[in-house]
C-alpha positions as CSV (number, residue, x, y, z in Angstrom):
1,M,-14.6,159.6,-204.3
2,S,-14.0,163.3,-203.3
3,S,-16.8,165.4,-201.9
4,Q,-16.7,167.5,-205.0
5,L,-17.1,164.5,-207.4
6,A,-19.8,163.3,-205.1
7,A,-21.6,166.6,-205.5
8,L,-21.2,166.4,-209.3
9,N,-22.6,162.9,-209.4
10,Q,-25.5,164.0,-207.3
11,W,-26.2,166.9,-209.6
12,V,-26.0,164.6,-212.7
13,E,-28.5,162.2,-211.0
14,E,-30.9,165.1,-210.2
15,V,-30.8,166.3,-213.8
16,A,-31.3,162.7,-215.1
17,R,-34.4,162.3,-212.9
18,L,-35.7,165.6,-214.3
19,T,-34.9,165.0,-218.0
20,Q,-35.2,161.2,-218.1
21,P,-32.5,160.3,-220.7
22,E,-32.2,156.9,-222.2
23,K,-28.6,156.7,-221.1
24,I,-25.8,158.8,-219.6
25,H,-22.3,159.3,-221.0
26,W,-19.4,160.9,-219.2
27,C,-17.1,162.5,-221.8
28,D,-13.4,162.0,-221.6
29,G,-12.4,164.1,-224.6
30,S,-10.5,161.3,-226.3
31,D,-10.0,160.9,-230.0
32,V,-11.9,157.6,-229.9
33,E,-14.9,159.2,-228.2
34,N,-14.9,162.1,-230.7
35,Q,-14.8,159.7,-233.7
36,L,-17.8,157.8,-232.2
37,L,-19.7,161.0,-231.9
38,V,-18.8,162.1,-235.4
39,D,-19.9,158.7,-236.8
40,L,-23.2,159.0,-234.8
41,M,-23.9,162.4,-236.3
42,L,-23.0,161.3,-239.8
43,S,-25.4,158.5,-239.5
44,N,-28.3,160.6,-238.2
45,G,-27.7,163.6,-240.5
46,D,-26.5,166.0,-237.8
47,L,-23.2,166.2,-239.8
48,M,-22.3,165.9,-243.4
49,R,-18.8,165.0,-244.6
50,L,-17.2,167.6,-246.8
51,N,-14.7,167.0,-249.6
52,E,-12.1,164.6,-248.2
53,E,-9.4,165.6,-250.7
54,T,-9.7,169.4,-250.2
55,H,-11.0,169.4,-246.6
56,P,-10.0,166.2,-244.7
57,N,-11.9,165.7,-241.4
58,C,-14.2,168.7,-242.1
59,Y,-17.9,168.5,-241.6
60,L,-21.0,170.6,-242.2
61,H,-23.8,171.1,-239.7
62,R,-27.1,172.7,-240.7
63,S,-29.1,174.1,-237.8
64,H,-32.8,174.7,-237.7
65,P,-33.7,177.8,-239.8
66,D,-35.2,179.4,-236.7
67,D,-32.0,178.7,-234.6
68,V,-29.1,180.6,-236.2
69,A,-28.0,183.3,-233.7
70,R,-27.9,184.5,-230.1
71,V,-31.4,185.4,-228.8
72,E,-30.7,188.4,-226.5
73,H,-34.4,189.0,-225.8
74,L,-34.7,185.4,-224.4
75,T,-31.4,185.7,-222.4
76,F,-31.8,186.5,-218.7
77,V,-29.6,187.3,-215.7
78,C,-31.3,186.0,-212.6
79,T,-30.0,187.7,-209.5
80,S,-31.8,188.0,-206.1
81,E,-32.0,191.8,-206.6
82,R,-33.1,193.3,-209.9
83,E,-30.7,196.2,-209.6
84,D,-27.8,193.8,-209.4
85,A,-28.5,192.7,-213.0
86,G,-28.9,196.3,-214.1
87,P,-30.7,197.9,-217.0
88,N,-28.1,196.4,-219.3
89,N,-29.7,192.9,-218.7
90,H,-33.1,191.2,-219.0
91,W,-33.9,190.1,-215.4
92,M,-36.0,187.4,-213.9
93,A,-36.3,186.4,-210.2
94,P,-34.2,183.2,-209.6
95,A,-37.1,181.1,-208.3
96,E,-39.4,182.1,-211.1
97,A,-36.7,181.4,-213.7
98,H,-35.8,178.0,-212.3
99,A,-39.5,177.0,-212.3
100,K,-40.1,178.3,-215.8
101,I,-37.2,176.5,-217.4
102,D,-37.3,173.4,-215.3
103,A,-40.8,172.8,-216.6
104,L,-39.4,172.7,-220.1
105,F,-36.6,170.4,-219.1
106,E,-39.0,167.8,-217.6
107,G,-38.7,164.6,-219.6
108,C,-37.0,166.4,-222.5
109,M,-34.2,163.8,-222.9
110,R,-36.4,160.8,-223.3
111,G,-34.9,158.6,-226.1
112,R,-31.7,160.7,-226.0
113,T,-28.2,160.4,-224.4
114,L,-27.3,162.8,-221.6
115,Y,-23.7,163.8,-222.1
116,V,-21.6,165.1,-219.1
117,V,-19.0,167.4,-220.4
118,P,-16.3,168.5,-217.9
119,Y,-14.2,171.4,-219.3
120,C,-11.6,174.0,-218.3
121,M,-11.7,177.5,-219.6
122,G,-8.1,178.5,-220.0
123,P,-4.8,176.5,-219.8
124,I,-5.4,173.4,-217.7
125,H,-2.7,174.3,-215.2
126,S,-3.2,178.0,-215.1
127,P,-4.3,179.6,-211.8
128,L,-6.3,182.1,-213.9
129,S,-8.4,179.3,-215.4
130,R,-11.9,178.2,-214.2
131,C,-13.8,174.9,-214.7
132,G,-17.3,174.0,-215.6
133,V,-19.5,171.0,-216.4
134,E,-22.1,171.2,-219.2
135,I,-24.8,168.6,-219.3
136,T,-26.3,168.4,-222.8
137,D,-28.2,166.1,-225.1
138,S,-26.5,167.4,-228.2
139,P,-23.5,165.5,-229.6
140,Y,-22.9,168.5,-231.9
141,V,-22.4,170.6,-228.7
142,V,-20.0,168.0,-227.3
143,A,-17.9,168.0,-230.5
144,N,-17.7,171.8,-230.5
145,M,-16.9,172.0,-226.8
146,R,-14.0,169.6,-227.4
147,V,-12.5,172.1,-229.8
148,M,-13.4,175.3,-227.9
149,T,-12.3,174.3,-224.4
150,R,-9.9,172.0,-222.6
151,M,-12.5,169.2,-222.3
152,G,-12.4,165.8,-220.7
153,A,-10.4,163.8,-218.1
154,D,-7.9,166.6,-217.3
155,A,-10.7,169.0,-216.6
156,L,-12.5,166.5,-214.4
157,A,-9.3,165.9,-212.4
158,R,-8.9,169.7,-211.8
159,I,-12.5,169.9,-210.7
160,E,-11.8,167.2,-208.2
161,R,-8.7,169.1,-206.9
162,E,-10.4,172.6,-206.8
163,G,-13.8,171.7,-205.5
164,T,-15.7,174.2,-207.6
165,F,-17.2,174.4,-211.0
166,V,-19.9,176.2,-213.0
167,K,-23.0,174.1,-213.7
168,G,-24.4,174.3,-217.2
169,L,-27.6,172.4,-218.2
170,H,-28.5,172.4,-221.9
171,S,-31.1,170.7,-224.0
172,I,-32.0,171.4,-227.7
173,G,-35.6,170.6,-226.7
174,E,-37.9,170.9,-229.6
175,L,-36.0,173.8,-231.2
176,D,-39.2,175.8,-230.8
177,P,-38.5,179.6,-230.7
178,D,-41.5,179.9,-228.3
179,R,-40.0,177.4,-225.9
180,R,-36.5,178.8,-225.7
181,F,-34.6,180.5,-222.8
182,I,-31.0,181.1,-221.8
183,M,-30.9,181.7,-218.0
184,H,-27.9,182.7,-216.0
185,F,-27.8,182.5,-212.2
186,P,-24.5,184.3,-211.3
187,E,-24.9,183.9,-207.5
188,E,-25.3,180.1,-208.0
189,L,-22.6,179.8,-210.8
190,T,-25.3,178.1,-212.8
191,I,-26.5,178.3,-216.4
192,K,-29.7,176.8,-217.9
193,S,-30.3,176.8,-221.7
194,Y,-33.2,175.3,-223.4
195,G,-34.5,175.1,-227.0
196,S,-31.5,176.1,-229.0
197,G,-28.6,174.2,-230.6
198,Y,-26.8,177.4,-231.8
199,G,-23.3,178.1,-230.6
200,G,-23.6,181.0,-228.1
201,N,-26.8,179.6,-226.7
202,A,-25.7,176.0,-226.5
203,L,-21.9,176.0,-226.1
204,L,-22.2,177.1,-222.5
205,G,-18.5,177.5,-221.9
206,K,-18.4,180.4,-224.4
207,K,-20.4,183.6,-223.8
208,C,-22.6,182.1,-221.0
209,H,-19.7,181.0,-218.8
210,A,-16.6,182.8,-220.1
211,L,-18.4,186.2,-220.0
212,R,-21.7,186.4,-218.2
213,I,-20.9,184.1,-215.3
214,A,-17.2,184.8,-215.3
215,S,-17.7,188.6,-215.2
216,H,-19.6,188.1,-212.0
217,Q,-16.9,185.7,-210.7
218,A,-14.2,188.1,-211.7
219,R,-15.8,191.0,-209.8
220,S,-16.0,188.9,-206.6
221,E,-12.5,187.4,-207.0
222,G,-10.7,190.6,-208.2
223,W,-10.0,190.0,-211.9
224,L,-11.5,190.9,-215.2
225,A,-13.4,188.7,-217.8
226,E,-13.6,190.7,-221.0
227,H,-14.9,190.4,-224.6
228,M,-11.4,191.1,-226.0
229,L,-8.9,189.6,-228.4
230,I,-5.3,189.2,-227.3
231,V,-2.5,189.8,-229.8
232,G,1.2,189.9,-229.5
233,I,3.2,192.4,-231.6
234,Q,6.9,191.6,-232.0
235,N,9.1,194.5,-233.2
236,P,12.4,194.1,-235.1
237,E,14.3,194.4,-231.8
238,G,12.6,191.1,-230.7
239,E,10.4,192.7,-228.0
240,T,6.8,191.5,-227.9
241,H,4.0,193.7,-226.5
242,Y,0.6,192.1,-225.9
243,I,-2.5,194.1,-226.6
244,A,-6.0,193.3,-225.5
245,A,-8.7,194.9,-227.7
246,A,-12.5,195.2,-227.5
247,F,-14.7,195.8,-230.5
248,P,-18.4,195.3,-231.2
249,S,-19.4,193.0,-234.1
250,A,-18.4,194.0,-237.6
251,C,-15.4,196.0,-236.5
252,G,-12.5,193.7,-237.5
253,K,-11.8,191.9,-234.2
254,T,-10.8,188.5,-235.6
255,N,-8.8,190.2,-238.4
256,L,-6.8,192.2,-235.9
257,A,-6.2,189.1,-233.8
258,M,-4.7,187.4,-236.8
259,L,-3.2,190.5,-238.5
260,I,-0.6,189.9,-241.2
261,P,2.0,192.8,-241.3
262,P,2.4,194.8,-244.5
263,E,5.2,193.6,-246.6
264,A,7.6,196.3,-245.6
265,Y,7.0,195.6,-241.9
266,E,7.5,191.8,-242.5
267,Q,10.8,192.5,-244.2
268,A,11.8,194.7,-241.4
269,G,11.2,191.9,-238.9
270,W,7.8,192.6,-237.4
271,K,5.7,189.6,-236.3
272,V,2.2,189.1,-235.0
273,W,1.2,186.4,-232.5
274,T,-2.4,185.3,-232.0
275,V,-3.3,184.5,-228.4
276,G,-7.1,184.8,-228.7
277,D,-9.7,186.4,-230.9
278,D,-12.7,186.8,-228.6
279,I,-12.3,186.5,-224.8
280,C,-9.7,187.7,-222.4
281,W,-9.4,187.0,-218.7
282,M,-7.0,189.4,-216.9
283,Q,-5.6,189.4,-213.4
284,A,-3.0,191.7,-211.6
285,G,0.3,189.9,-211.2
286,E,2.8,190.3,-208.4
287,D,4.7,192.8,-210.6
288,G,1.6,195.1,-210.7
289,R,1.0,194.4,-214.4
290,L,-2.2,192.8,-215.8
291,W,-1.6,189.3,-217.0
292,A,-4.1,187.7,-219.4
293,I,-5.1,184.3,-220.7
294,N,-7.5,183.3,-223.5
295,P,-10.0,181.0,-221.8
296,E,-10.9,179.4,-225.1
297,A,-8.9,176.7,-227.0
298,G,-10.5,177.3,-230.4
299,F,-12.2,179.8,-232.7
300,F,-15.9,180.0,-233.3
301,G,-15.7,182.5,-236.2
302,V,-18.1,184.1,-238.6
303,A,-17.4,182.6,-242.1
304,P,-18.9,185.3,-244.5
305,G,-16.3,187.8,-245.4
306,T,-13.3,185.6,-244.5
307,S,-11.0,185.4,-247.5
308,S,-7.4,185.3,-248.5
309,K,-7.6,189.1,-248.8
310,T,-9.3,189.9,-245.5
311,N,-7.8,187.2,-243.2
312,R,-5.5,184.8,-244.8
313,N,-4.4,183.3,-241.5
314,A,-8.1,182.4,-240.7
315,L,-8.7,180.9,-244.2
316,D,-5.6,178.9,-244.2
317,M,-6.6,177.0,-241.0
318,L,-9.9,175.9,-242.3
319,D,-8.9,173.3,-244.8
320,H,-8.7,170.4,-242.3
321,D,-10.2,169.3,-238.9
322,A,-13.0,172.0,-238.8
323,I,-16.7,172.0,-238.2
324,F,-18.7,174.4,-240.4
325,T,-22.2,175.5,-239.5
326,N,-24.8,176.9,-241.9
327,V,-22.4,177.6,-244.8
328,A,-23.1,176.7,-248.4
329,V,-21.3,174.0,-250.4
330,T,-20.0,173.9,-254.0
331,A,-20.8,171.2,-256.5
332,D,-17.7,169.2,-255.4
333,N,-18.8,169.6,-251.7
334,Q,-16.4,172.2,-250.5
335,P,-17.6,174.8,-248.0
336,W,-18.5,178.2,-249.5
337,W,-19.7,181.6,-248.2
338,E,-20.2,185.1,-249.4
339,G,-16.8,186.9,-249.6
340,L,-14.8,183.8,-250.1
341,M,-13.8,185.0,-253.6
342,V,-13.3,181.5,-255.0
343,G,-15.7,178.8,-256.2
344,E,-19.5,179.0,-256.6
345,P,-22.3,177.8,-254.4
346,A,-24.3,174.8,-255.5
347,I,-26.3,174.1,-252.3
348,D,-27.4,176.8,-249.9
349,W,-27.2,176.7,-246.1
350,R,-30.7,175.2,-245.8
351,G,-29.7,172.3,-248.2
352,R,-31.6,173.7,-251.2
353,P,-30.2,174.2,-254.7
354,Y,-28.7,177.7,-254.6
355,D,-31.0,180.4,-256.0
356,P,-30.1,184.0,-255.4
357,A,-33.9,184.7,-255.1
358,N,-33.7,182.8,-251.7
359,G,-31.1,185.1,-250.3
360,P,-27.5,184.5,-249.4
361,A,-26.0,181.1,-250.1
362,A,-24.4,180.9,-246.6
363,H,-26.3,182.3,-243.6
364,P,-24.8,185.7,-242.7
365,N,-24.0,184.3,-239.2
366,S,-22.6,181.0,-240.5
367,R,-19.7,179.8,-238.5
368,F,-16.5,177.7,-238.4
369,T,-15.2,175.9,-235.3
370,V,-11.5,175.1,-235.4
371,S,-8.6,174.6,-232.9
372,A,-6.5,177.7,-232.2
373,R,-3.4,175.6,-232.8
374,Q,-4.2,175.4,-236.5
375,C,-3.7,179.2,-236.9
376,R,-0.4,180.0,-238.5
377,S,0.1,183.0,-236.1
378,Y,-0.7,180.9,-233.0
379,S,1.4,182.2,-230.1
380,P,3.6,179.7,-228.4
381,H,2.8,181.5,-225.1
382,T,-1.0,180.8,-225.4
383,E,-0.7,177.9,-222.9
384,D,1.6,179.7,-220.4
385,P,0.0,179.2,-217.0
386,Q,0.8,182.8,-215.9
387,G,-0.7,184.2,-219.1
388,V,0.9,187.1,-221.0
389,P,1.5,190.7,-219.8
390,I,-0.7,193.3,-221.3
391,S,1.0,196.5,-222.4
392,A,-2.1,198.2,-223.9
393,I,-5.9,198.0,-223.9
394,V,-7.7,199.1,-227.1
395,F,-11.3,200.0,-227.5
396,G,-12.9,200.7,-230.9
397,G,-16.1,201.1,-232.8
398,R,-17.4,201.8,-236.3
399,R,-17.9,205.6,-236.7
400,A,-18.0,207.3,-240.1
401,S,-17.1,210.7,-238.6
402,L,-16.3,212.4,-235.3
403,V,-13.9,209.8,-233.8
404,P,-10.3,210.0,-235.0
405,L,-8.2,207.1,-236.2
406,V,-6.5,206.7,-232.8
407,F,-6.2,208.5,-229.5
408,E,-4.8,207.6,-226.1
409,A,-6.5,208.1,-222.7
410,R,-4.5,210.4,-220.4
411,D,-4.8,208.0,-217.5
412,W,-6.7,204.9,-216.2
413,N,-9.8,206.7,-215.1
414,H,-10.1,208.5,-218.4
415,G,-9.5,205.2,-220.2
416,V,-12.4,203.5,-218.2
417,L,-14.7,206.4,-219.3
418,V,-13.5,205.9,-222.9
419,G,-14.4,202.2,-222.7
420,A,-17.7,202.9,-220.9
421,A,-18.7,205.4,-223.6
422,M,-17.9,203.2,-226.6
423,G,-20.3,203.6,-229.4
424,S,-20.6,202.0,-232.8
425,E,-22.8,202.6,-235.8
426,T,-25.3,199.9,-236.7
427,T,-25.5,198.6,-240.2
428,A,-28.5,197.9,-242.4
429,A,-27.9,194.1,-242.2
430,A,-28.3,194.2,-238.4
431,T,-31.1,196.7,-237.8
432,G,-32.5,198.0,-241.0
433,K,-31.2,201.5,-240.1
434,V,-27.8,202.8,-240.9
435,G,-25.7,205.1,-238.8
436,I,-27.6,204.7,-235.5
437,I,-25.1,205.0,-232.6
438,R,-25.5,202.2,-230.0
439,R,-23.5,202.4,-226.8
440,D,-21.7,199.2,-226.2
441,P,-19.4,199.6,-223.1
442,M,-16.2,197.6,-223.5
443,A,-18.1,195.7,-226.2
444,M,-19.8,193.9,-223.3
445,K,-23.4,195.1,-223.8
446,P,-24.8,191.6,-224.6
447,F,-22.4,189.8,-222.2
448,C,-21.9,191.6,-218.9
449,G,-23.4,189.5,-216.1
450,Y,-24.2,192.3,-213.8
451,N,-25.0,196.0,-213.5
452,F,-22.8,198.2,-215.8
453,G,-22.4,200.8,-213.0
454,D,-20.9,198.2,-210.7
455,Y,-18.8,196.9,-213.7
456,W,-17.3,200.3,-214.3
457,A,-16.5,200.6,-210.5
458,H,-14.7,197.3,-210.7
459,W,-12.6,198.5,-213.6
460,L,-11.7,201.7,-211.6
461,S,-10.7,199.6,-208.6
462,F,-7.6,198.3,-210.4
463,N,-6.1,201.8,-210.2
464,R,-4.4,201.3,-206.9
465,E,-0.9,201.8,-205.3
466,G,1.7,199.7,-207.0
467,A,-0.3,199.0,-210.1
468,K,1.5,199.2,-213.5
469,L,-1.6,199.3,-215.6
470,P,-1.7,199.1,-219.4
471,R,-2.1,202.3,-221.5
472,I,-5.7,202.6,-222.9
473,F,-6.3,203.7,-226.5
474,H,-9.4,204.1,-228.8
475,V,-9.3,203.4,-232.5
476,N,-11.7,203.9,-235.4
477,W,-10.7,202.2,-238.6
478,F,-13.9,203.3,-240.3
479,R,-13.7,207.1,-240.7
480,K,-14.9,208.3,-244.1
481,D,-14.3,211.3,-246.3
482,G,-16.9,213.6,-247.9
483,D,-17.5,211.1,-250.7
484,G,-18.3,208.3,-248.2
485,K,-15.0,206.4,-248.9
486,F,-12.9,205.0,-246.0
487,L,-9.9,207.2,-245.3
488,W,-7.8,204.4,-243.7
489,P,-6.9,201.2,-245.6
490,G,-7.3,199.0,-242.5
491,F,-6.5,195.2,-242.3
492,G,-2.7,194.7,-242.1
493,D,-2.0,198.4,-242.2
494,N,-3.6,198.7,-238.8
495,L,-0.2,197.6,-237.5
496,R,1.0,201.1,-238.3
497,V,-1.4,202.4,-235.6
498,L,-0.3,199.6,-233.1
499,E,3.3,200.7,-233.7
500,W,2.5,204.2,-232.4
501,M,0.8,202.7,-229.4
502,I,3.8,200.5,-228.6
503,N,6.1,203.4,-229.0
504,R,3.9,205.4,-226.6
505,V,4.2,202.5,-224.1
506,K,8.0,202.6,-224.5
507,G,8.2,206.4,-224.3
508,D,9.5,206.6,-227.8
509,A,6.7,208.6,-229.4
510,G,5.2,212.0,-228.8
511,A,1.5,213.1,-228.8
512,V,-0.7,216.1,-229.3
513,D,-2.8,216.9,-226.2
514,T,-6.5,217.5,-227.0
515,P,-9.6,217.7,-224.8
516,I,-10.6,214.1,-225.8
517,G,-7.1,212.6,-225.3
518,L,-3.6,212.3,-226.8
519,L,-3.3,212.0,-230.6
520,P,-0.2,211.1,-232.7
521,H,1.8,213.8,-234.4
522,H,1.6,213.3,-238.1
523,R,5.3,212.4,-238.1
524,D,4.8,209.6,-235.6
525,L,2.3,207.7,-237.8
526,N,4.2,205.8,-240.5
527,I,2.3,206.1,-243.8
528,D,5.2,205.2,-246.1
529,G,3.9,203.1,-249.0
530,L,0.3,204.0,-248.5
531,S,-1.8,205.7,-251.1
532,I,-3.0,208.4,-248.6
533,G,-1.5,211.8,-248.2
534,H,-1.0,214.2,-245.3
535,A,-4.4,215.8,-246.0
536,D,-6.0,212.4,-245.4
537,V,-4.1,212.0,-242.2
538,E,-5.2,215.4,-241.1
539,Q,-8.8,214.4,-241.7
540,L,-8.3,211.1,-239.9
541,L,-7.0,212.9,-236.8
542,A,-9.2,215.9,-236.9
543,I,-11.2,216.9,-233.8
544,D,-14.5,218.7,-234.1
545,E,-14.8,220.1,-230.6
546,H,-18.4,221.3,-231.1
547,A,-19.5,217.8,-232.2
548,W,-17.5,216.2,-229.4
549,H,-19.2,218.5,-226.9
550,Q,-22.6,217.1,-228.0
551,E,-21.1,213.6,-227.9
552,Y,-20.1,214.0,-224.3
553,R,-23.5,215.4,-223.5
554,D,-25.0,212.1,-224.8
555,I,-22.4,210.2,-222.9
556,A,-23.4,212.0,-219.7
557,D,-27.0,211.1,-220.3
558,Y,-26.0,207.5,-220.9
559,L,-24.1,207.3,-217.6
560,D,-27.1,208.8,-215.8
561,G,-29.2,205.9,-217.0
562,F,-27.5,203.7,-214.4
563,G,-28.4,206.0,-211.6
564,G,-26.6,205.7,-208.3
565,R,-24.6,202.7,-209.5
566,T,-22.6,204.9,-211.9
567,P,-19.2,205.7,-210.2
568,E,-18.8,209.4,-209.3
569,L,-15.3,209.2,-210.7
570,L,-16.7,208.6,-214.2
571,R,-19.2,211.5,-213.8
572,Q,-16.3,213.8,-212.8
573,E,-14.1,212.7,-215.7
574,C,-17.0,213.3,-218.1
575,A,-17.6,216.8,-216.6
576,R,-13.9,217.6,-216.9
577,I,-13.8,216.7,-220.6
578,R,-17.0,218.6,-221.3
579,G,-15.5,221.6,-219.5
580,A,-12.4,221.4,-221.6
581,L,-14.4,221.1,-224.8
582,A,-16.6,224.1,-223.9
583,S,-13.6,226.4,-223.1
């Protein structure tokens, strides 16, 4: 036995002494093992079989009504020094955190099975991938990790070869909101999660490892772990440009990752390839470009709003071999959610006969888990060990006014400021208040595992001699006119904006220089076939310099909130733009 597997065995034994399970099962990721787990969950009620004729091998899981989403206020980053976690994270001293959560773990698996889940985030043979092991007492977690990661024997073999892995310990506990914590120990490459069975809190390979721990790993090892989709855009000439894009929630991230070109574009030969919809790991290659992998192997998507109109590619992959969580079902036992546009709910997400007086039929955060290979636009290069080369990085948010449809940063330093300053308007469903701007740098506010000031400095460090960095852009699909109507049609027509970006990368499109960045000329934005006119385009690209001056005053105040950790280069860039706006 290798020293690394010996260390893994020792850790499993230590956890078993603490949690006292009835038995221990080492997961191999096989079809036989998965079927045994499914049968177990069907027998104990953790899963319900859906309509076999319409949705073969599809199952419904109903979580506890108090366990339906991430719990940011109970999520901690536990570093030796509080400043290293930063004001963007809840912090707890490591010794205190271990003691607090270990007291909850004590004896928690009595009568349960302890599952050892070795997994690889990223293609199994990619040098950009990283491995982990999750210990859990939830077969639902095991089934989802099998879809979302490269889980099982191959991952265990890589752990033995590499000699390092992220440790994740999880128990559903009593599903008591008052006995729930998600603790991250970046300096120890360790995660401890107790009291929740919900995806982001329990599937420790996802946000916990792939972003909070990996962002810390990436900083120390010289790469980037980002909350970004990866999409390939193939033009009629056969060239494919890969774009990484970061958006806060409710800004069309999955829709963009699986974009279906407008009919005229499809006829002209444009194609879209989905590499990933949520997480992107990037590393500088020998050629100076950034190369990216999707560390995940599946999609853990939000069901409500997914339809043949909004995201046909997503809907089409959900009719077989999928796990649904907290959706409603129809009278003939098909999955249903608000926005599906077909069928009617009979039983709501809590298992009650549907009554509109009880609220939505499907929980607003209900989910589907499905293999990425089932997506019609799945890229054949998703498993390439070297990843795919990134031509452009896109940041975006939901802004009814101020921010134009698209602009380009003038250089890398400006682009990092654009990402750091990202803001998006909250919605009533999320906060009870509409139109409140929340800064969400690089869409990483809930996920960055260390101080944002240090994070921005790490981004800036990639601008070095020999680097061939992606162009950086910002988009806003949500600008409205004076009547409150969206000016841009969005969805598939967003390809028209991506086309301008690709032409900028190739040097085939011009731009208008403004204090906030480079905007397209009207003639460079293809609006043929759209029911919008040049007046709408003017409004979409309009710059209110007085309002932008106030915006950059707010951005400067936000940067100041990170004190001495904020890179001076960002302060200088912010001051330069404020000066240009003032003059």
